[in-house]
N, C-alpha and C positions, 0 to 999 in steps of 0.2 A: 686765645680768645675764649672768654667765658660764655657758657650757653645763654646766660641772661642778656648777653649783648646782641644775640641774633634771634632769640626766641622772646617775643614780647607778649607775655600773657599777664596782663594787669587787670584789675577789677574795675573796668570802666562801665558806667551805666549806659553810655551811648558810644556810637562809632565816632571817631575823631573826624574833624573836617578833612584831614589828609586822607584817611581811609575812604571817606565818602567820595572825595574828588577822584581817587584812583580806581574806583569801582563803578560798575554800571548795574542797575537793576537789583538792588539788594532788598530782600524780603525776609523777615523772620516770622516764624509761626510756632504754635503749640496747640495742643488740644484744649478745649474749654475747661476741662477739669484740671489741667496742668499735671497729668498723671503719668502718661506714657507716650512720648513723642515718636517713638519707634513705630507704633502702630499707626499713628497719624501720618507719618511719612509714607508708609506702605499704602494706605488708602488714598493719599494725595497723589502718589504715583499712578494708581489705577484711574483716578479721576482725570488727571492731566492727559493720560493716554486717550481717553474718550472725549476730551474737550476740543472745541473749535474756536473758542473765544467769543462766540456770539450766542449760540443756543444754550438753554439751560441743561444741566446734566440730570439724569435720572439714575442716581447711584445711592445706595444705602450708606449712611455714615459708618455703620458698624456691622460686622458679620456676627454669626452666632457666638464666636469666641471673644469678640470685642477686644478689649485691651488686655485680656488675660493671657497668660502663658499656658501651655498644655503639656501634659505628660500622658503617655500611652503605655501603661504596663500590660504585659502579655500574660501574666500569671497572678494568682492570689498572693504568692510570696512577694512578687514585685510590688503589688499593691500595698502590702503590709510594710515593706521597706519604705515606699513613698509616704505612707501615713506617718510612719516614725519620723521621717525627715521633715515632713510638713510641720509636725508638732515641734520638732527641735528648733526650727527657724521662725516659728510663729506665723506661717503662711495660712492665709484664708483659702479654703479648698471647697470646690463643689464637684461631687461625683456625677457627671452628666448622665452616665449610663446606669446609675443607681446600683452599682455592684455587679452588673451583668458583665461577665468576662468572656461570653461566647461571641463568636464571629460567624455570621451566617451570610451565605451568598444571597444577593438580591434576586428577585424573580426575573428581572430584565437582564441579568448577567448572561452573556453568551457562553453556552456549554461547549459548542464546537466552534473552533476558530474559523472566521470567514476567510482567512488567508492561509489556511493550513497547507494547501497544496502548491503554494507559489514557487517552491524550489524544485518541484518535479519537472523533469524535462518534458517538453511538448512532444506528443506522439507524432512521428513522421508518417506522412502519407505514402502508402505503398503504390506508387503509380508505375506501371510497366509500359 
C-alpha cells in the first residue's frame, strides 16, 4: 500500500462535505496579522481556561514578548555569538535589557527560606 493511499493531504480550500459530516464543532483560527499562530494558540488556551461562556474575559491579547521568540545569553561572548547568528539569518532583533548582562536580586526576594527547617525532627517533650 502506498502512503498516498492512506495519507490524504491535498490542497483543498475547504473541508469536504464528508469531513464536515463526520466531525463535530470544527473551528479554524489565526492571529489578525497571520504571523505566528503558535503564540495565538498559547494565549487562546489561557483565555479558554478562564472562560465560562457567558461573562466577558479581562485578558491582554499580548504579553511583553508578544509574538517574538526570546534568547537569554549569560555572557557577553554568548551575546556576540547571537548577534553574529541574527545577522547571518537576517533576524530582526531588539535588546530588551539594552546590553545589561547583570542579574540582580529583587528587593522582595526572600533571603531566608520560610521552610528551611521543615526537615528537622520535632523536639520531644521530656515528661516524667
